[in-house]
C-alpha positions as semicolon CSV with decimal commas, in nm:
position;residue;x (nm);y (nm);z (nm)
1;M;1,159;7,590;5,726
2;L;1,253;7,248;5,857
3;P;1,040;6,973;5,698
4;H;0,947;6,853;6,046
5;S;0,788;7,118;6,267
6;Q;1,021;7,259;6,529
7;N;0,781;7,168;6,809
8;E;0,768;6,810;6,684
9;L;1,148;6,789;6,675
10;I;1,180;6,944;7,020
11;A;0,951;6,675;7,157
12;V;1,145;6,397;6,983
13;Y;1,480;6,513;7,120
14;R;1,364;6,627;7,466
15;D;1,144;6,327;7,537
16;G;1,395;6,087;7,386
17;L;1,660;6,219;7,625
18;L;1,454;6,249;7,941
19;S;1,215;5,956;7,899
20;D;1,421;5,701;7,707
21;T;1,798;5,749;7,698
22;L;1,863;5,866;8,054
23;P;1,626;5,610;8,212
24;F;1,808;5,335;8,023
25;W;2,142;5,432;8,180
26;I;2,021;5,546;8,522
27;P;2,046;5,357;8,752
28;R;2,193;5,065;8,551
29;A;2,522;5,239;8,473
30;I;2,574;5,371;8,826
31;D;2,814;5,149;9,020
32;R;2,716;5,207;9,383
33;Q;2,960;4,944;9,507
34;Y;3,289;5,067;9,359
35;G;3,199;5,409;9,218
36;G;3,193;5,542;8,865
37;Y;2,992;5,414;8,572
38;L;2,946;5,082;8,395
39;T;2,879;5,106;8,021
40;S;2,901;4,750;7,882
41;L;2,531;4,673;7,872
42;D;2,326;4,426;7,668
43;R;2,013;4,516;7,477
44;D;1,796;4,496;7,790
45;G;2,049;4,680;8,008
46;S;2,197;4,372;8,175
47;I;2,571;4,390;8,242
48;L;2,802;4,223;7,990
49;Q;3,128;4,304;8,168
50;T;3,233;4,527;8,456
51;D;3,559;4,678;8,327
52;K;3,532;5,055;8,302
53;S;3,609;5,290;8,018
54;V;3,789;5,592;8,161
55;W;3,676;5,834;7,895
56;F;3,317;5,744;7,981
57;Q;3,374;5,845;8,340
58;G;3,439;6,190;8,195
59;R;3,179;6,176;7,920
60;F;2,888;6,077;8,145
61;A;2,993;6,316;8,421
62;W;3,007;6,595;8,162
63;L;2,658;6,508;8,038
64;L;2,505;6,500;8,386
65;A;2,669;6,826;8,495
66;T;2,569;6,992;8,168
67;L;2,207;6,886;8,212
68;Y;2,219;7,032;8,562
69;N;2,360;7,358;8,424
70;T;2,129;7,397;8,126
71;V;1,808;7,198;8,174
72;E;1,715;7,170;8,541
73;R;1,905;7,184;8,869
74;R;1,814;6,831;8,969
75;P;2,013;6,720;9,273
76;E;2,030;6,367;9,132
77;W;2,219;6,485;8,823
78;L;2,470;6,679;9,030
79;E;2,523;6,388;9,269
80;L;2,572;6,143;8,984
81;A;2,818;6,376;8,812
82;R;3,018;6,397;9,134
83;H;2,996;6,015;9,158
84;G;3,190;5,987;8,832
85;I;3,432;6,268;8,910
86;D;3,522;6,109;9,244
87;F;3,590;5,769;9,088
88;M;3,795;5,930;8,813
89;N;4,008;6,125;9,058
90;R;4,056;5,824;9,281
91;Y;4,163;5,572;9,018
92;A;4,201;5,706;8,664
93;F;4,524;5,910;8,691
94;D;4,868;5,759;8,650
95;T;5,176;5,887;8,833
96;D;5,280;6,102;8,535
97;G;4,956;6,299;8,551
98;R;4,811;6,128;8,245
99;M;4,509;5,900;8,258
100;F;4,444;5,535;8,194
101;F;4,198;5,427;7,926
102;W;4,062;5,112;8,083
103;L;4,019;5,003;8,445
104;T;3,881;4,706;8,631
105;R;3,553;4,760;8,812
106;D;3,735;4,840;9,135
107;G;3,973;5,084;8,966
108;R;4,288;4,884;8,892
109;P;4,458;4,988;8,565
110;L;4,429;4,764;8,262
111;R;4,531;4,978;7,967
112;K;4,684;5,316;7,894
113;R;4,677;5,455;7,540
114;R;4,912;5,697;7,365
115;Y;4,611;5,915;7,288
116;L;4,487;6,202;7,504
117;Y;4,113;6,144;7,479
118;S;4,059;6,028;7,837
119;E;4,222;6,351;7,952
120;A;4,017;6,565;7,711
121;F;3,685;6,430;7,835
122;A;3,800;6,467;8,194
123;V;3,866;6,837;8,126
124;S;3,513;6,880;7,993
125;A;3,366;6,693;8,289
126;L;3,563;6,891;8,547
127;A;3,474;7,221;8,380
128;A;3,102;7,144;8,365
129;Y;3,101;7,005;8,718
130;G;3,294;7,306;8,844
131;V;3,018;7,533;8,715
132;A;2,738;7,310;8,843
133;A;2,881;7,265;9,193
134;E;3,044;7,610;9,209
135;D;3,362;7,416;9,274
136;E;3,667;7,632;9,201
137;A;3,903;7,342;9,267
138;A;3,739;7,140;8,988
139;K;3,776;7,434;8,750
140;R;4,145;7,469;8,840
141;Q;4,197;7,098;8,789
142;A;4,033;7,125;8,446
143;M;4,272;7,406;8,352
144;E;4,578;7,221;8,481
145;L;4,483;6,904;8,298
146;F;4,423;7,102;7,977
147;R;4,774;7,245;8,002
148;L;4,910;6,892;8,053
149;I;4,730;6,780;7,736
150;L;4,889;7,065;7,543
151;R;5,234;6,982;7,680
152;Y;5,209;6,618;7,576
153;H;5,058;6,709;7,240
154;T;5,320;6,967;7,146
155;T;5,639;6,816;7,292
156;P;5,808;6,588;7,035
157;G;5,878;6,241;7,170
158;L;5,678;6,282;7,491
159;L;5,409;6,046;7,358
160;P;5,521;5,728;7,179
161;P;5,446;5,762;6,807
162;K;5,213;5,523;6,630
163;V;5,437;5,508;6,323
164;D;5,815;5,552;6,315
165;P;5,848;5,929;6,270
166;A;6,181;5,892;6,092
167;T;6,019;5,682;5,819
168;R;5,672;5,829;5,776
169;P;5,570;6,107;6,018
170;T;5,195;6,160;6,042
171;K;4,934;6,346;6,239
172;G;4,560;6,294;6,277
173;L;4,245;6,504;6,253
174;A;4,135;6,377;6,593
175;M;4,360;6,602;6,801
176;P;4,275;6,946;6,656
177;M;3,910;6,838;6,655
178;I;3,903;6,726;7,020
179;L;4,113;7,023;7,130
180;T;3,854;7,255;6,975
181;A;3,566;7,091;7,158
182;T;3,755;7,060;7,485
183;A;3,864;7,424;7,480
184;Q;3,504;7,529;7,411
185;Q;3,387;7,342;7,719
186;L;3,673;7,477;7,930
187;R;3,605;7,835;7,820
188;S;3,251;7,811;7,955
189;A;3,395;7,757;8,304
190;V;3,734;7,928;8,314
191;D;3,818;8,282;8,206
192;D;4,154;8,220;8,043
193;P;4,252;8,337;7,691
194;L;4,437;8,011;7,634
195;A;4,110;7,834;7,550
196;T;4,029;8,066;7,259
197;E;4,392;8,062;7,144
198;V;4,381;7,682;7,121
199;I;4,048;7,694;6,938
200;D;4,189;7,935;6,681
201;R;4,505;7,728;6,630
202;S;4,315;7,401;6,606
203;I;4,060;7,530;6,356
204;G;4,341;7,683;6,153
205;E;4,525;7,350;6,149
206;M;4,217;7,159;6,036
207;E;4,156;7,406;5,755
208;R;4,518;7,431;5,643
209;D;4,629;7,069;5,667
210;F;4,332;6,832;5,659
211;L;4,092;6,985;5,407
212;K;4,172;6,869;5,055
213;P;3,973;7,055;4,787
214;E;4,116;6,828;4,517
215;F;3,935;6,535;4,681
216;R;3,647;6,735;4,836
217;C;3,701;6,583;5,178
218;A;3,866;6,618;5,516
219;L;4,129;6,348;5,564
220;E;4,186;6,155;5,886
221;T;4,566;6,138;5,854
222;V;4,820;6,360;5,682
223;G;5,190;6,438;5,698
224;P;5,324;6,690;5,953
225;Q;5,262;6,985;5,717
226;G;4,941;6,846;5,571
227;E;5,108;6,635;5,304
228;F;4,882;6,386;5,126
229;L;4,992;6,027;5,187
230;D;4,880;5,793;4,909
231;T;4,831;5,493;5,139
232;F;4,527;5,324;5,292
233;E;4,569;5,537;5,605
234;G;4,644;5,857;5,416
235;R;4,341;5,824;5,189
236;M;4,103;5,742;5,473
237;V;3,795;5,958;5,523
238;C;3,565;5,904;5,821
239;P;3,258;6,108;5,726
240;G;3,115;6,108;6,078
241;H;3,440;6,231;6,228
242;A;3,470;6,510;5,973
243;I;3,106;6,609;6,026
244;E;3,171;6,628;6,399
245;A;3,467;6,859;6,334
246;G;3,244;7,064;6,106
247;W;2,979;7,128;6,368
248;F;3,238;7,215;6,632
249;I;3,352;7,489;6,392
250;L;2,991;7,597;6,338
251;E;2,939;7,610;6,714
252;E;3,236;7,844;6,734
253;A;3,082;8,052;6,457
254;R;2,757;8,068;6,654
255;V;2,937;8,178;6,971
256;R;3,113;8,447;6,769
257;N;2,784;8,600;6,653
258;G;2,763;8,414;6,326
259;D;3,122;8,456;6,206
260;P;3,084;8,416;5,826
261;R;3,431;8,273;5,766
262;L;3,378;7,998;6,022
263;I;3,031;7,927;5,883
264;R;3,180;7,880;5,535
265;L;3,450;7,653;5,670
266;G;3,219;7,441;5,883
267;T;2,955;7,401;5,614
268;T;3,219;7,313;5,353
269;I;3,342;7,026;5,570
270;I;2,985;6,910;5,631
271;D;2,892;6,938;5,262
272;W;3,191;6,736;5,146
273;S;3,143;6,475;5,418
274;L;2,778;6,418;5,334
275;E;2,865;6,403;4,966
276;I;3,127;6,132;5,011
277;G;2,965;5,965;5,311
278;W;2,598;5,912;5,230
279;D;2,506;5,566;5,106
280;A;2,284;5,636;4,804
281;E;2,166;5,275;4,780
282;Y;2,072;5,189;5,139
283;G;2,080;5,526;5,313
284;G;2,280;5,616;5,618
285;L;2,646;5,711;5,650
286;W;2,931;5,485;5,553
287;Y;3,188;5,449;5,829
288;Y;3,494;5,490;5,607
289;R;3,551;5,605;5,252
290;D;3,862;5,636;5,039
291;A;3,946;5,988;4,919
292;R;4,032;5,857;4,572
293;G;3,737;5,623;4,550
294;L;3,955;5,315;4,593
295;P;3,862;5,016;4,811
296;C;3,887;5,062;5,188
297;T;4,091;4,815;5,388
298;E;3,884;4,827;5,711
299;Y;3,633;4,545;5,714
300;W;3,368;4,759;5,888
301;H;3,392;5,039;5,632
302;D;3,035;4,988;5,511
303;M;2,870;4,947;5,852
304;K;2,637;5,212;5,993
305;F;2,746;5,321;6,341
306;W;2,521;5,524;6,569
307;W;2,755;5,812;6,645
308;P;2,816;5,952;6,293
309;H;2,440;5,981;6,256
310;N;2,413;6,162;6,590
311;E;2,681;6,406;6,474
312;A;2,516;6,455;6,135
313;I;2,180;6,533;6,296
314;I;2,347;6,806;6,502
315;A;2,555;6,936;6,212
316;T;2,271;6,968;5,963
317;L;2,042;7,135;6,216
318;L;2,308;7,386;6,318
319;A;2,404;7,452;5,955
320;W;2,039;7,525;5,876
321;Q;2,002;7,757;6,174
322;L;2,313;7,955;6,081
323;T;2,249;7,976;5,706
324;R;1,875;7,908;5,652
325;D;1,982;7,723;5,341
326;P;1,701;7,476;5,263
327;K;1,949;7,208;5,160
328;Y;2,045;7,166;5,525
329;A;1,680;7,132;5,623
330;R;1,650;6,854;5,363
331;W;1,969;6,687;5,485
332;H;1,850;6,709;5,843
333;Q;1,526;6,536;5,755
334;L;1,708;6,267;5,556
335;V;1,959;6,184;5,831
336;H;1,703;6,219;6,112
337;D;1,443;5,999;5,942
338;W;1,691;5,725;5,846
339;S;1,844;5,721;6,192
340;Y;1,513;5,708;6,376
341;A;1,388;5,435;6,143
342;H;1,685;5,206;6,215
343;F;1,872;5,272;6,541
344;P;1,612;5,301;6,822
345;D;1,508;4,985;7,006
346;P;1,130;5,004;7,060
347;L;1,129;4,723;7,315
348;Y;1,408;4,810;7,558
349;G;1,485;5,169;7,466
350;E;1,805;5,354;7,374
351;W;1,973;5,293;7,036
352;Y;2,153;5,003;6,881
353;G;2,507;5,105;6,802
354;Y;2,612;4,887;6,513
355;L;2,413;4,812;6,198
356;H;2,494;4,632;5,876
357;R;2,503;4,838;5,559
358;D;2,134;4,769;5,489
359;G;2,032;4,894;5,835
360;T;1,977;4,556;6,000
361;V;2,117;4,506;6,348
362;S;2,470;4,366;6,366
363;T;2,488;4,330;6,746
364;P;2,210;4,409;6,993
365;L;2,431;4,543;7,272
366;K;2,370;4,899;7,387
367;G;2,706;4,974;7,541
368;N;3,071;4,873;7,550
369;M;3,402;5,055;7,604
370;W;3,321;5,295;7,316
371;K;2,943;5,323;7,314
372;G;2,769;5,464;7,619
373;P;2,577;5,768;7,740
374;F;2,742;6,035;7,527
375;H;2,687;6,079;7,151
376;L;2,314;6,001;7,155
377;P;2,221;6,205;7,466
378;R;2,452;6,488;7,357
379;M;2,267;6,502;7,025
380;Q;1,927;6,495;7,193
381;W;2,027;6,763;7,443
382;Y;2,201;6,990;7,192
383;C;1,926;6,976;6,928
384;W;1,653;7,030;7,188
385;Q;1,834;7,332;7,329
386;R;1,915;7,484;6,991
387;L;1,557;7,442;6,863
388;E;1,409;7,600;7,175
389;R;1,638;7,900;7,131
390;D;1,591;7,933;6,757
391;E;1,447;8,266;6,654
392;G;1,350;8,169;6,302
């Protein structure tokens, strides 16, 4: 059994989502003048800047459409999802079919990254919205954009490399991880075997190339065939990122009727990540660790960010539901209790995003180009839904 009662946890996650997190962002984040969403908000919800993060146009639209599909068919949620989709379609796409990362408030491009994350979250948003609005055009757009992502990801030289590939070719955990999650969302809207094919390939790549039993961790960066690179970058472990990958694999195991091989793989990643990532002195998850136990070069390596804790709350709950191993119930309580003791703001609501190692607040802002209405409300929604459907 979970140390906290399931009814108590359901109330924490459900009420936190519906009565705290969503009311913080709605209507503050809704830009009625230019469209889309604003996410750079101070502690009290006042606007710090008006530039727009493109991936949050997709992330928030996905959340709103998903709530409409799974919680309640509230017209407001559907309208607000469409509000983000419309802005995204109007301004976020470049002439090559790819998306910008950063726009001015009125939609003029500021920055375009070599990464495909804006596109991935747009696929998820379009798929969820297509289901919610019964919009076949949105579903087709999601599928077409997914194919574009795959083309850019698999065609050598189509995206500019971060490091000279002739000197030190590398690849990152982020792409097979995000492809897994994106394909899972797409599959819920579009009946195409490509989604499951990509999931299988991506999970296989994570297992084959990024898991390192000799270090008991999942690395962030490896060589093209999974080679270990004994550099700062090659030794880097981001426990929260690996935990997120782990629960995506567990979610696939759940969808596949409790596939035991995927359960073993997902729980192994989660076990190793908690082992290397938990701060035994102060509690909470380190942001970065070194696979060999050497010093990290990133100055924020010992900070406690909100999103790894959101992912760990999901991962430990799902691991417990799929295995009933009491160690995951204990881990869930540990991560849940530490997170809820340090991140929530009792005065203005929502969560702080950035804490010092000892759990004190580093900056009081609630949103920027990377923090917004996604990791926290996704955790609250997912855990609430999984607990309500739990048969144990």
